[in-house]
C-alpha positions in Angstrom: -30.4 -0.4 -96.1 -33.5 -0.7 -93.9 -31.4 0.4 -90.9 -30.2 3.5 -92.8 -33.8 4.4 -93.8 -34.9 4.0 -90.2 -32.1 6.2 -89.0 -33.0 8.9 -91.5 -36.6 8.7 -90.5 -35.7 9.0 -86.8 -33.4 12.0 -87.4 -36.1 13.7 -89.6 -38.7 13.2 -86.9 -36.4 14.6 -84.2 -35.6 17.7 -86.3 -39.3 18.4 -87.0 -40.2 18.1 -83.3 -37.5 20.5 -82.2 -38.4 24.1 -82.2 -37.0 27.4 -81.2 -38.4 29.3 -78.2 -41.0 31.7 -79.5 -41.4 35.1 -77.8 -45.2 35.5 -77.8 -45.5 38.8 -76.0 -43.5 41.4 -74.0 -44.7 44.0 -71.6 -42.6 46.5 -69.6 -43.2 49.1 -67.0 -40.9 51.7 -65.5 -40.9 52.8 -61.9 -38.3 55.3 -60.7 -35.8 54.6 -63.5 -36.0 50.8 -63.0 -37.8 48.6 -65.4 -39.7 45.3 -65.1 -40.2 43.1 -68.1 -42.9 40.4 -68.4 -42.1 38.0 -71.3 -44.4 35.3 -72.6 -42.7 32.3 -74.2 -43.8 29.3 -76.1 -41.6 26.2 -76.6 -42.2 22.5 -77.0 -40.8 21.6 -73.6 -40.5 17.9 -73.3 -39.1 17.7 -69.8 -35.7 18.2 -68.2 -34.0 16.9 -71.4 -35.3 19.9 -73.5 -36.9 23.1 -72.2 -36.8 26.8 -72.6 -34.3 27.9 -69.9 -34.0 31.7 -70.2 -34.6 35.0 -71.8 -32.5 38.2 -71.9 -33.0 41.9 -72.5 -30.4 43.5 -74.7 -29.5 47.0 -75.7 -29.4 47.6 -79.5 -25.6 47.3 -79.3 -25.8 43.8 -77.8 -25.1 44.8 -74.2 -27.0 42.6 -71.8 -29.3 44.6 -69.5 -30.7 41.7 -67.6 -31.3 37.9 -67.9 -34.1 35.7 -66.5 -33.0 32.1 -66.0 -35.8 29.6 -66.1 -35.0 26.8 -63.6 -37.4 24.1 -64.8 -39.5 22.9 -67.8 -43.0 24.1 -68.4 -44.4 21.1 -70.2 -48.0 21.6 -69.2 -47.9 25.4 -69.1 -47.7 26.8 -72.6 -47.3 29.6 -73.3 -46.0 30.9 -70.0 -45.0 34.4 -68.7 -42.1 35.2 -66.4 -41.0 38.5 -65.1 -37.7 40.2 -64.4 -37.3 43.5 -62.5 -34.4 45.7 -61.5 -33.4 46.4 -65.1 -31.7 49.8 -65.7 -32.0 51.1 -69.2 -29.6 53.7 -70.4 -31.1 57.2 -70.9 -32.3 57.9 -74.4 -32.9 54.3 -75.2 -36.2 53.9 -77.1 -36.1 50.1 -77.9 -34.5 46.9 -76.6 -34.1 43.4 -78.0 -35.5 40.3 -76.2 -34.0 37.0 -77.0 -34.7 33.5 -75.6 -32.9 30.2 -75.4 -33.4 26.5 -74.6 -31.1 24.1 -72.9 -30.4 22.1 -76.0 -30.2 24.5 -78.9 -29.1 27.7 -77.1 -30.1 31.2 -78.2 -32.8 31.4 -80.9 -32.0 33.2 -84.1 -35.3 35.1 -84.0 -35.4 38.1 -81.6 -38.1 40.4 -80.5 -37.6 44.2 -80.8 -39.6 46.0 -78.1 -40.4 49.7 -78.2 -40.2 51.1 -74.7 -43.4 52.9 -73.6 
């Protein structure tokens, strides 16, 4: 019984420590029809075993317009901002969706709708 209680406590602690990647801020600028996005993320990176590993710009219909892969953990740099340029946004588009992921839980449920300037 003690072992079961210890296991439940461990699992509960693990779940409470895990968190989705939070999209804190998004900025975008257009130059000659090409866009650059600067996305600020927050995540409880714990090292190579669990870290935010990417974010993506999507059209409202779900089409991927560009993805930034994050190649390493940012344990001591929270929140952090990374950029992605070279994104072509279809004419007439007024907003896009940003989503983020980590290397353990995958894509977060919460997304960020960004109104293009």
